[in-house]
N, C-alpha and C positions, 0 to 999 in steps of 0.2 A: 197268301197261300204258302209262302216260303219256297217256291219253286224258282229255279233259275230261268230267267227270261232272255238271257243274252247268248246262249250257245245253241240256239236252233230249237229249243223246245224240249221240255220233259213231259212228253205227251202221255206216256204210260203212267207216270205218277199223277198227272192231271186226271186221267181217266179214273184212277183209283179214288181220287178226292171227290169226283162227281158221284161215283158209286156210294161212297160213305155218306155223302150229304143226302142223297135220295133215300138210302136206307134209314137214316136218322129220322127223316120226315115220315116215312112209311111206318116205322116203329111207333110213331106217336099218332098213327091214324090219319095222317095228312096225305092227301093225293094231290101233288103239285100239278099245276098247268103252267107251262112256260110260253111266254109271248116275246118274240124277238122283233127288233127294228128291222125295217125293210130298206128300200132305196132312199135317195135324197128326195126332199119335197119337190114335186114337179113344178111348183111355182117359183122355186129358187129364192124364197124369201129369207132363207138363212144362209145364203151363199157367202156373204162377207164374213160372218161368224165362223163358218166351216173353214174358209180359207185361212183365217188367222190361226185357227186351231191346228191346221195342217202344217203351217210353218213352225209352230211350237213343237209338234211331234217330231219333225225332221231334226230340229236342234237337240231334242232329248235323245233321239236315236243315235246321233253322232256322239253325244256326251256318254251314253251307255257303252258305245263301242270303244271310245278312247279310254275311259276310266273304269270300265267293267262294273259300272254302278247300276243299280236297279232304278229305271226311270219310267216304269209302267208301260214299256213298248212290248206288246205281246208277240210271241212267235207267229209265223205266217199261217200255220195250219190249225191254230188253236180253236177257231170258230167251227171248223169242220170236225174236229175231235169232239167238241161239245155236242154238236148235232148228232153225230154218229153214236156217241155214248147214250144220250137220251133216247134215241130210237131203239137201241139194243135193250134198254131198261124199260121200254114201253111207256115212257113219260109222254103224255100229250103235249105236242109242240105246235105252235102257230107262228108263222112269219108274216108280219104285216106288209102291206105294199109300201107304206112309208113309215114315219116315226110311230113307235108303238105306245107312247104315253097315253094318249086319249083312248086308244082301244083297250088298254089294260084297265084304266080307270072305269071305263063304261061296262066292261065285263065284270069287274069287281063290284060295281054298283048293283048289277042285275043279280049276281049270285050271292051278294052280301058276304063276300069273303075278303080277308085282308090282302094287301099287296105287300110282297117281300121285295124291297129295292133300296138302293142308296141314292136314287135320283131325287134331287131336291124338289122337282115339279110335283111329287106326290104329297108334299106337305101342303099344297094349295088345293088339290082336287078334294071335293067333298066325298070322301070314301065312308060308306056306312060302317064297315068293320075296321076302318083305320089302316095305318101304315105300320109295318114291321121293318125298321131300318136294319139293313144287313149287319151294320157295324155292331149292333146290340143283339143279334140273333145267335145265341150260343149253341149252335146245333152239335158241336162236338162234346157237349156236357149234358146229354139227355138225362133227365131226373125221373124218379118214380114217385107216384102218389097213389098208394093202394095198388090196384091192378092197372092203372093208367100211366103211360109214359108221357112226359112233356118236355119242351125245349124252353129253357129260360130265355126271355126276351123282353123287349119294351114295345108298347104299342102306342102310337101317336094318332090322335084324331083332331080334326079342325075345330070342333066345338069347345074342347078344353083349352085349345090354344087361343081362340077368340075370347073366351071367358077370362083367361089369365091376363090378356092384354086389353080387354074391355073394347073390342072393336066388333063391327058387324061382320058376320060370316061372308056376306056377299061382297065385302071389300077385299077379301084375300086375292082375287085376281088382279085388283088394282095395285095391291101391295107388291105382288110379284112383278108387275109391269114397271112400276116406278123404281123398284129396287135395282132393275137392270135386266134388259131382254135383248133378243137378237134383232129387233126391228128398229130400235132408236139408237142413233149414234150422235150424241150431243158434244159440242166443243166444251172444253173445260170451263169456260166462262159461263156457259149455260147450265152447267150441272148444279144441282141443289145440294147444299151441305146439310144433309138430314141430321147429322149429329147435333146441330144446334138446337133441335127439339127434344133431345134426350135429357132426362132429369139429372143423370150422371154421365160424366165424359171420362170413361176409362176404356181405352183400347179401341180397335177398329170396329168392334161390334156395336159401338154406339150409333153408327150410321143406320142400321136396321132398327135399333131400338127407338132412335129418334123418328124414323118414318112411321113406326107403329104408334107412337105417341101422337104424332101429327094426325093420323088417320082417325083417331078417336072422335074428332069433331064432325065426322061425315057419316051420312047414312047410306048414300048410293055411290057407285063407282064413278059415274060421269061427273058428279059434283066434286069428287076428289081430283079427278084428272084436270078439270078446268081450273081448279085452285092451284094445282101444281104448275100449270102453264104460266100463271101469274108470278110464281116464284122464280121463274127461269130468266127474268129480266127482259130486256128489250129484244124481242125476236120479231122478225118480219112476219107479215100475215101468212105468206107461203110456208115459212118455216114452222109456224105454229100449227098449221094444217098438217104438215108432214109429221110433226112430233105427235099430234093427237091421233093421227092415223096409225102410227107405229105403236103407240100405247094401246089403242083398241085392238090391234092385231095381236099384241102380246096377251091381252085379256082373253081374246077368242080362243087361245090355246087351252083354256081351262073349262070351255063349254063342252059338256059331254054329249056326243051323238049317241044314237041308239047303238047297242052292241052289234057289230057285224061278225063277231067271232063265236057268239053263242051257238049259232046253227052249225058252224064248222066243227066245234068240239063235240057236239051232240050227234050230228048226222053226217059229218065229213063233207059238207058242201062248201065249196070255196065262196067267199064273199064276192059280191060284184065289185068291179073297179068303180071308184067314185066318179060319177058323171059330171064332174065339175067343168071339165073341158072336153069337147068332142074328140080331141086328138088322143086322149088317154085310152078310149075304147077302140079308136081306129087303129092305133099302132101296136096294141098288145093283143095277140091272138087269144081267143077264149081258152084254148087247151092249156095255156101257160098258167092260168090262175091257180089251179089246184096244186101242181108241184111247187109253185112258189109259196103258197100258203102252208104247204107241208114241209117247207124248208129243204126240198129236194133240188131246188135250183138256187143259185146265188141271187140275191136281191139286186146285184149290180146290173143285172139284165134290164131292169126297168130304167136305170140311169142311161143305158145305152140307147134304148128304144125311144125314150121321151125327151132326154136332154142331150143325147149324143155325147155323152161324157162317161169316162171311166176313172174313178179315183183309186189309185193303186195303194196297197198297204205300205205303212211306213215301218221299216224293219231296222234292227240294230245293225248298222253298217257305217264304216268310216266315211266321212264326207269326201275324202280324197279319191274314193273308189266311185266308179260310175254306178248308176242305178242298177241293182241286181235284176230289175224287171225288164231291162233291155233284151235280155236273152230269150225271154218268153214272149216277146211282142209278136213275132210271126204267128204264134198260136192264137193270140187274142185277135189278130187280124182275120184269122179263119172264122172265129166266133162272130166278129162284126159282120163278116160276109154273109154268114148264115142268118144273122138277125136283120141286116139292112140291105142285103144284095149289094149291087154295085152302086151304093148310095153315097150320102155325104160322109165326110170324114168324122171320126170320133176324137174328141179332145181328151187325151190321156193326162191325168194330173199326177205328175211324178217329180221326184227330186233331181236336181242338177247341182251337186255340191251341197250346199246349205240352202239352196234357193228352190222355191216351188215353181216348176214350169208347167205350162199348158201346151201340150205337144199335139198337133194334128196328126192323126194316123188314119191311113186309108184302109177300108175293109178290103179283104183278099178274096177273090173268086177263083177256086181251083177247078180242075176238070171234074173232081168228084162232087163239088158243091154247086155247080152251075145249073143243075137241073132241080135243085131243091129250093123250097121257099119256106119261110118260117111258119106261115099260116098252116101248112100241111106237114110240117117236119115230123110230127108225132106219128104220121101215117106212113112215112117212108119205110122201105124194106130194111130189116135189120142188117142184111149184108151191105146195103148201100150206106147206111150210117156208120158201120164198122170201117168201111173203105175211106170215109171221110176222116175219121179219127186217125187211123193208121197212116194215111197219106200226110196228114198234118204233122205227125210225129216222125215220119220218114222210115217207118218199119213195115214189115209184112206180117201177115197172120201166121204163115208157116214157121217163121223164126221164133214166134212166142209159144208155140205149142208145147215145147219141152219144159216150160215153166209152170209152177203152180198158179192157179187162176188169180190168186191175190197179188201175185208179183208181175203179172203181164203189163198192167198199165204203169206201174213205177219203173220197170225195167225199160219199157218203151220211152218213157219220159227221160230216163237217164241216157239212152242212146241219143235222143234229141239234144239234151244238155251238152254232152260231150262234143257234139258236132258244132255247137254254137257258142260255148262258153268262152268268155274273153276277160282276162287272160286264161289260157288253157290250164285246168287244174293239175296240181302235182300228182305224181304217181301215188303217193301215200294217201291223198285225199280220195282218189278213186277206189283204191283198195279198201280203205276204211269205210267208205260209203257202202260198197257192195257187202262188206262183212257185216255191217250194222243192220242191213235190211233183214227182216224177219217175217215169217208167217205165223208165228206161234206166241206162246206166253213168255218166252224168255225175257223180253223187255220188261214185263210186269215184275218178274223175279228180281231183275236188276234194280228196278225202281223201289221195290220193297226193301232191298238192302241199303238204299240211300248212300251208295259208295262213290257215285260219280258227280256229286253236286258241288258247285262252286269250287272246283279244283284248280282252275288254271286261268291265267290272263288270256284274254281274247286275242288270237292271231288274226289280224285284219285280212290277210290274203286268203287264209283257209276259211274264215267266216264269210268272206264275200263269195268264194266258190260254192259253199254250201247254201248260201242265200239264193244264188242263181238256180241251184238244183231245186230247192223247195218251191221257188217261184214257178219253175217249169212244171213241177208235179202239181202245184195248185191249179194252174191254168189247165193242165191236162185233165184233171178231175172235173173242172167246171165245163170244159168242152164235152167230156164224156157224159156229164149229167144232161147238158142241152140236147145231146143226141139220143138220149133215152137209155144210157148205160149199155152200149154195145160191148164194152169190156166190164168185168166186175169191178166195183169200186173198192179200192184198198181200204182196209180198216187201219187208219193212220197210227193209233195208239199201240197197235200190235206190229207195226211195220217199221217205225223209225223213231229214234231217240237222239236228238241232236247232241245232247251232252255226252252220250256214249261215243258217237263218232268222233267228236273232238278229242276224247280221251284216247281212243284207238290211234288217232294220228300222232298224238303226243307220245304214246308208247312206242310206236314204230320208229319215230325220230330219235328216241333215246335208246334204241337197240332192243326193246322188249320183244318177246315172242308169246304167242298164244297157241294153245293146243286143242285139238279135237277134230271131229269130222267136218268136211267142207263140201259135201256133195252140192248142196243148194248154192253155195258160193261159186263153185266151179261152173255150174250151169249158167248162172247169171253172167259170169265173166266171159264165157264163150259167146253168148248172144251180144253183149256190149262190145266186145272186141271185134266181132264180125262187122258191126255197123260202124264202129269208130274208125276202122281202116278205110272206109269209103271217103271220097271227097265230099266235103259238106257243101251244101248249096250256098251260092253267093248271097251275102246279106242284102236285104232290100234297103231302100233309101231311108226308111224309118227305123232301121235297126241301130243306127248311130254307132257303128264300130263293133257290133256283136258278131264278129267275124269267126270263120272256122279256125280251130286250133292248128298250131304249127307242128305238133308232135303227138305221139301216142303214148299217153301215160300208163297203158296197160301192157306195153312191151316188157318181155323178160320177167313175167310174173313168176314168183317162187312160192313154194309151199311153206315158207318159214313162218307165215302169219296165218293162224287159223282160229276160227271162232266156233263155239258150240251153237249150232243152229239146228233145231230138230227137223227131221223130214216130216212131210205132211202126215204120214200114217204113224208117226211115233207117238207114243202115250206121253202126253204133256204133264200128266200128273206125276210121272216118275222123275221129272226134272225138278229137283228140289232147289231151293235158294242156296243151299250149301254147295251143291254141285256147280251151280253157275258161278258162285264166287270163286270156287277152287279152279274151275276151267279158265276163267277170264283173268285171274290174278290181278283184278282191278284194285284190290285192297292195298296193293303195294305201290300204287301210282301217286299217292299223295306225298 
């Protein structure tokens, strides 16, 4: 995409990219349907693989923070921006309860439509209309053929693949399982050197070519699996049974169930929870199914309810810093209390330095939540649900009334962050953050100018402070969603641009000034200052040092730094890109 991943998110530019992509599809008469992954598999069959990937993400995130390299670690709020943008564009979206691959393939089979993805699993599923690999989908180069528009792309289907390699189609799941899956962990001495069966030995791809050549001799999957066991050398009977079981589980991933999403996309009816185990339906209230499927609730809710686990996102942060998610933990504890009551602890999976830690966290029951239960949470009075949210954030309704509706939750989350951030953020960080918050299209204008991209080395302390803020905002949004939106959900792409805030901090520290009206900034500053001067609550045992700040970074604010932020009733169309560039003077920061 070419967007900066390390400075807290180019969300406005990402929103524009999504809009352009959807427009390209619709210009070609394509109506996309988006299917998203849900929570972790409730059987934990992929736990070891997921854990190893998490460790790799932590190492990449540190590498990106230390060297400002692009390591594929996405900003914290990017999934929310994606969902919000698709909802605004009225693109049909479904979020699965668990992994989406089988659901996507089953739906594609029923509708006889292609799948657009870069997931290698779709090379194995028998898709009637084939797979369109994203890497070869040239949506930015729409072509014309007569009156029709089309997107140049490549289409893959299993029949041509099988014909090319002269293997039976039913052997493809066995090919995937033997090539390597999440269920079998063989020692080196037991692994098969598939390259020995390749006609030519050039490069690492010979391993897969050799496996395909070997599979030519078989007609049925089980025949091939048993023959593979014989190639693994001397294994105990128990080990052979475990390996065979793992291989069969790997093949089962490619058996398509009946589509559970067709009815949802047509009639808006949420699919039933799979009745594999009774606990699934016992622990998940019926009312949750629809907002989960509509992607209006985070899929992590299922992990908490069924696995008592929460895997926190891996963000670009220096390993010497504590996890940025410590600051927002008390908010998650309130969520856990709403979901589990005064129940068992939740295992939070978070980093400690470069290590992955499993931290037991107790649910929190507050005065506002003790009368509520998850099974009837959707029926609670709106005033009661608002009280829970504001109580968790430590603000009151009256103090937020002066703010535009879209800023109430972000400012409340900022008040919470300032009371708990550790170390306390510098004065310039708080100023820049408030100046960078917006309710209009100014961030889209800045994104269009492309003037703040890849400009500076990452400041570890500044980055950590803003990571904490984004974590607090993210959990605030999730808690707000669980409570049925007692406060309006902020539209992230029009609210915050991490690269811009980093630039504002750099400009302040180098003596730069910005000019224009600051009514909205002053209102936010007054609210935040009022709450930040209060004594912060003592950290709980699980906060691990997320203590109250020692000083007030909002003291002695001056009017020397000002940002063009349109009032709610201002005509946004009159705010041209040229005006934004002139007012911000950001073109002189490079």
